Every structure is written in structure tokens, then in C-alpha cells.
Steps between C-alpha positions, in 0.01 A plus 500: 500500500632846406624704801340844556720772363694725739285790386176324593642393833598860578151626403355239737737603781405867457130410487526321832708782646238759398228285648698475829547877508129566453392235755744631757395862446841613380311719250159520340399536136222721369422254212570136409876440457628511144677212328862457602766548235847349527761557226857389432750774585728637225788530746564193716665716767142604572391140547353243261142636513331819617144612576348850517197381694579727796488809277173378346348457843625829648205725403245246620680430828587871554851406605840569344592216251831422678306444826258264319791321336662444838178366648449263209863383527452426868193287438648281230492136612769327292414142594668361184821685569484672164658829607850595584411860575214749462617860445299823512634734235434848365152639556370156612605220269515153647805327354530121533830307498438130431709225656745361249391129533138591407602566140655162445191320637298664217728340245324173580208628294717538189617139542158353558293712262744529212302634195217596732719714721360855501139400439232584755123478544394852579258481212316199644360410162327829437415564137691788342477622145800688353408681178798640312628605159147528351629701201257583221534241218582776255876448477797310644599528866756771571766544764261652751267201476801276558569652841133470606505144373789397720375682805158330472646158433751506786241647734273205417796256560567656840134491597479131399808429714317673786200272495260695282292341221609728213327554161690691234285696262545715184213741423457533122377850415329378181201737497476868421647753259863381516389169352307671219814707432700181477264348249485818297881525500544146363219549246659820365842329468329207326333738250830677444678170433236427232580822324219720630556865581458536874510788749628409844341688788718612796339249745593179322780262597799518270751244625653250261293226668185656352643454147601138586142417607354671190742299276395176666132575447568593137686171443210304653200688369627697195273791418192350670452797731561783253130559432352373823283718726731717714355386832519135402855538372615688814349232724680224314836683493465587870435144609774361274759752610413472870523124491833507319645766738377315806660177382833691462457652846441154650806365325718793615382457858560127494855566377537732797392218738149638557184289461157619602221290645246700306473758224175686581327681211345839562228397256373244759389795720269634228322172430129511573536871574696426808662838541176690431309289754767560765490877440119497526531318838754755628281780376198358687715495817598862460863460395443617141315808383406651164598848387345567160620206281790403722509248789728580792626284788510662843865420565529809720300305756806278533772769509559560134566865397204504260221279370582288194319432177378144441289560186589775248254725320511273197387207715839327503611362835844617625794280606399569858156343443666187370748496789216513757346197324831319481580544868148376591568196284827439682341505843201301382747223408587471865841665529580619855747762371541649157838650398529727197845577362474834305729750336581797718308728264184341639559653845213744465270219393530319838239697709219437249565127490512483877176689507353261248562189707376669816173594325470135406526409869856369503766600756747752369784300656411198285645682195872568487642714219875475424637780281794441265717791392663554163821336372777716370678292238875568484795374298841547669341754731351711221124532450361300214260668258161347578377505139466226244546758226858564623578134436540425875279237651258542789306177492520251782599219265799691354629584845480139621661379172791735559572458874337164577206403716695476833663840473178669395289350782760572767572856389131594485484414873801700609291791627172554668218475253393861559857629430637583156737235373809543290557189283839495336507242223878473490530454874231237492707296255830524682650180637647681800431601856364832376194310381276418798341182359843365394633583848226298674498212251882478523468451879275203434733356236805554720341302784400219263856483374630496857266214591607297194865552608419389856326186373803419283708516824260256669311765704123478529272785584424453875148512645421748782557249785838407350634854504709669767387863478732608773769497227329782309639795693607743229301828483411420135376157601280640779364758256433242234308283748288802605425593139407139407259460788343836421379377162154385614442847652590655163240285318229571755577873496491509116166319499340729757631821340464378136864606441687239296808723477582397858618172359761648270623730775541196724675291234750782422584517868540125544708461185720790599583354846554152344741618226703694759516193728596272209784725390651492852443152639532138387189292552661155459826450691684240705290596804212251468258656745555849371462381141168332577365805682596723211354262242176500692508880502567546130247232405241690704589813304458300178153383605391856586638631168318219319167563675514877454604495137219252427251744645644770269469264202878520453712192423753353739801394298734246649792605271587843366 
């Protein structure tokens, strides 16, 4: 059975301490106590973990935070002998120094759980839908879609590893004007290819892929559609082009290691007047009102800066109307939590969607929206022109073809999703320590090589109970053990915060400490007990690297 992490044990100790303080009348709180937060310290001279709970409680308890911290520290009952020292620091931080032997006991989990090390069950089987990418099927996926694709996919992997029942979904925006524009664009290119004189409006799509689709239709159907009714022709060209583009999108995503459980068509929402009936229901309940020929949703009732149009003067429903229906459909399918991964330009769209689900009777907290910022594409540190007309590529496929799947996936996760990301194509291809994914994969390959060498010298990888951890006394060894055993906390934290970049930050740290250790110290030597202890240590690092890279969808090479 997996041991409780140090962090969870500290939270439990502080919870008991707070309860003791309140029961003994050390202080009183004006409201129920908040949740207790415990975090790893950045500087180990300040302990292994720290909590700001005393500062959080200060206003409620009407006491100085340092005094509260001292009272909490006095009431800690460390029955498991977890703590070496509790220090009160600064304005009232509680710093915790963990006994050295505690860390090595946690290595037992790595040995017993192997590929399952790092998993947890905080999700308890709850159903979660992650909707991501969801690009209009009007053209190939670009570099911005690629970042959102990886963030959504890895987020889903982390949630699955945390005990959630995850459903990956792609929403196909295949209704509305942009689809008619697509069909018209292909039709006009088709007519041009057949020698007709054609005027191209400003709003049509003009990429080379439009010509390719038109050529394919011409090869299959000849001049069949030259004299057809415009509406009939546009419908055919729309459906043909959308199907072809969506197939290409699916192929590109699969090549990127991303497979969806479902591709949900927007058209499904309009079947049997579904959107119109939903709007009528919301109107009857007072959430929608008419102003002349326009229907408005009262999103200001839910904190939006202004009410939003759901049906235009011409009778056409807006994207917002469809989104209300789509989110109702999601919750009607029984998902406990719905996660939308959107481009950062949709930030202003969030309040109206939150308002929509609340009007439908769903809890605002059951919808999580993750925003993904833009990618700045660079080559050797210089910005790349983001225009196909300049001859430079911007599609997801071309980026992956140049730098490889592993480098692309890893680099897209090197920053918080809501931070701008610089993606340097030349750096991503380098086989050197400057390239983060190479640096981490090389750590894995180095350990595999080391283990092969040890086996050739008749060493076997020891089990936990065959290892003398008292031999691992170097500061780097102690640090490596701490970082290894922290891995489950990283996964749980990434799942709760929906922040997959935490995993790359962690891997960069672990690989950095390992490479430094490897360059200074021999693992296999004439000292049998020390060799076995170090082999156990590096094999534990290998297992963590393997598990984490698998969650990222990045390969784990054994030779490089």
C-alpha cells in the first residue's frame, strides 16, 4: 500500500494542531477554518516544507500571525516522529524539517509500485470531460492549436493517473457562416480551375489546401457542379471540404500522439430544433429577453459586464447560443466536471459561458476553463514570419515534421499555459543539454546504460529490503531521494491545479541533479553495499523519468 506523502502527513499534523488550539481555547476563529496549505520550500535552509496557515488565520483569530504560528507549533503531536524541527520564520511561516530516514522509507513505494508510482485516487472515479483543440474544420491545425492540443492531452493523462474517469472530446464547429465560406471558397477555386472567370471576395479562404481540395473534386466529378444551383453546390462543397479537412486534422493529431474519444458535431445541437427549444425554455424562465428582433441573454445577472446576444436580428443564433446548448449536452451526459481548453483570446468569453451553465442550474465550479497563450515561433532566437505567403510554415504538422514529436510536446509544456511561449525550432532539434527534452531523455538513457553495465559485471538491481540506505550520505544523494519521493505530490498538484507544466519543471530539476551527480560519482565500484544502494537510487530515478515522460506522451529511449 502506498504510504501517505510527507505533505499530506504535515497537513494532517497541522489540522490536529489547529483542532487542539481551538479546543483548548488558545484562540478562537470568527468563521470555519480554511483549508491548510503546505508547500515545498525553494531553499532547504528554511526546511523541507512550509505553511502560511498562521497568516491566513490571523485576521479571524485577531492575533499576530507569529503568535498563532507559535501556538500551532506547540500543539503539534508528532507521534510518527516525522519532524526534526519546526521553525517559526518571518511574519509567521511554519517551516518543517523532516527527519532524514523518513525520505528513504518512501522509496519503498517506487520499488513496489514501479510503473504505478506517482498515481493516486483523488478523482475517485468521477467523470471528467476535457474538450480541447476544437478548431474549425476550415483549414489545417496551426502552431497555436498544437500547444492547446498537448496541454489538453497531458492534462487528461494526469487526471487519469489521479483516479478520474476522463473523456477526451473535440468539438467540431461545422455549422454557421465559416462553413458556408469554406464551401464557397472551394467552389470558386473549382470554377477557376475549369476556366471560368471568378471574383474572389475578401472573406474566402485562400490557402493552398483550398486549391488541393478543388482539384480533387474536379478529378472526381469533372464539371458536374458548374451549372448546379448555388445553394446545392455550396452545400456539397462545404461537406466535402469539411470531411477532407477533418480527416487531415485527425491524422495530424494522431501523428502528434493525440486520440480523442469523441468528435462532437455542432450540427447535432441543431437537430429537432434543439437550440431553439432550449432558448425558448430559458426565455420562459426569464433569462432571455427580446429587444426588437434580437434575443438577449441576461449574463449581467451572473457578473458579466453586459448582456449578450443569442439570436441576431436576421434570426441566426450566435456562437454563444450553441455553446449554451453544448454545455447543457455535456452535463446531461453525466460528467461531474467539464474542462474547456481555450485560446487566451477567449478570456472575455468566459463570464457569459459561466452565466449560461448557472442559468441551466449547474454549479459554476463544475466548469473549469484553461486558457492557452500564443506561441512565438523562433529560429536561432529570431522571430519567424508567421505567414504562409512568406514561404515559412506555421502548421502543426510542419513543426512536428521538423523537430519531432517528443521535442514539440515537451517544449509546448515548458511554461504555464497562460504564459506566452517562445518555441525555437533550432534549439528543439539540438542533441545537447541546451535542449530540455534531450536533457531529460539523456538522463533516462544514461541510467539504462549504467544498469546494462552493472548487469554485465554481475550486479542485479536490488529490491528495497536488500538496500543499505545508510550508505547514501552525499548531499546530492539526499537531494535526489527527496526529489524522487516528491513525484506523487507533483502529479496530485498538477491534477488539482490543471497545470501540466509542473511536470516539465519537475523533470528538469530531477535531470539536472542527476547529471551533476553522475559527473562526480561512480555508481558501480568495488564497494558492494555502496554500489547496490546507488543502483537502487538511479533505478528509482529511471522509473520516475519513465512514468513522468509517459504522462507527457514523450518517449523514453534506452540508448542515445
